[in-house]
Residue, then its C-alpha position, 0 to 999 in steps of 0.5 A: m548465486e541465483l543459478y547455484n541456489e536453483t541448482t541446489f533446490n533441484i538436487s534436493k528435488y531429485i533426492t526426494k523423487t528418487y527416494s520416495t514416490s509417495f512424498s513426491l506425489g504429495i509435494l506435486a499437489f502443493d502450490k509451486k511456491y511451497r515445493d522447493a522448501i519442502y524438497s530441501i527439508y526432505g533432502f536434508v533429513r534423507i541424507a542424515d537418515e542414510i548416514v545412520d541407516t545404510f552407511f555401515s561400511y564407513d565411520q557413521r559416527a564421524l559422518i553424522k558429526k561432520f554433517r551436524m557441523d556442516t549444517e551449523e556452518a551452512i545455516n550460520s554463513g548462509i552458504s554451503t558447497n554441499p548442495v543439499l545443505h545449501s538449499f536447506a539453509l536457505t529454507v531455514k533462513k527464509y521461514s525462520i525455522d527454529y534451530h531447536y528442531i534441527d538439533a532435535f532431529l540430528k540428536s535422534m539420528e545420533m541416538d540410532l548409533d547407540n541404541s538397538y531398542y528404546q524404553k518409553k521415555e527415550y522412545d518419545e524423545y526419539i519420535y519427537g526428534s526423528a519425526e515430529v520436528v520434521g512436521l514442524m519444519c514443514l509447518k513453518v513453511f506452510c504457515y509462512n508469516n502466520d505465526e498464529l496459525f502455526q501455533k494453532l497447528i503444532k499439536p496436529a503436526r506433531a501427531l501426523g509426523s509421529a503417526f507416519q514414523k510409527v507406521n514406518f516402524l511397523r512396515d520395516i520391522k523385518s529390515d530394521l531387525s535383520e539389517r540394523e539390529r534395531i527394534y522400534l516398539p517401546g519397551v521391547n528389547h528382544a526380538e522374541k518379545i515382538d508380538d501381536e500385543s506390542k504391535r496392537n499397542l503401537e497401532n492404538d497410538i497411531e489411530n489416535e494420532f491420525a484422528e488428531a492430525l486430520e483435524g489439523i490438516k483441514q485447517l492448513p492453507d489451501g495451497v498445501k492441504l491436498g498434498v498433506y491430505s494425500a500423504y495422510l491417505y497414503y499412510l492411512s492405507l498403508f496402516n490399514r494393510i499392516r493392521r490386517k497382518k500379524v507380526k509373523d507376516l511382517m517379518e516375512t514381507r514388507v507391506r506396500v501400497p501399489n503406485g496405482t493405488k497412490l494415484a487413486l488416493l490422490l484423486r480421492g483426496v481431491v473429492e474429499l477435500k471438496i466435501f470438507r469445504d462444503f461442510 
């Protein structure tokens, strides 16, 4: 079993590195004892996200239903022949991750199969399940055996997950609309209503969430602080690039942060965290 366990975590690691260079860089900045668990969480959410976002030629509803059932079985039995679910189940058990978070995440994935836009109440529910609970799962890993710290950092962790997701929404306006026929601006239900005002409204939310998240990042354990702060700096850089553009620009091209800039942000994180400690 030891070999199988190790192999399943390596598969989740490979999925993370293949799908996201930015998160991979952030995870590399973690102390080694945290990495496997975070890879397993990313692998889990990535596969579910792929089912509803890209598997259009297949019965997505049946696939996400089976993925939910397989997830529950893996967690309940402690084993799965699906390597991603096996590594995730091991992480759920070790770090006592509440099944409510997993259920809320899968519910948001299922919502994507039924909704092309969201009113404010549904939007908040979707954000909670698709992003905030992912931050809380990671926080359970970061605060292993320290429930007092976990409770203290719940709000900033939710804010960070929400900010990341909303930045993704702005970055992906073009592909979400053209490839998935989805709009992720609260209360906006037609493509022609996607305007600079609705973009600014979401940007104001993101700015406030980034500010709240930063205060939480400063209180994280040293073994993960640099990795999370690096991800924060990456998304802040992406957000600032998006903010300078109009909706019509986002409809034409996807904003990116070059790999060289990502490395520079990691180095910046090292310097700034030292300054935080000194003060």
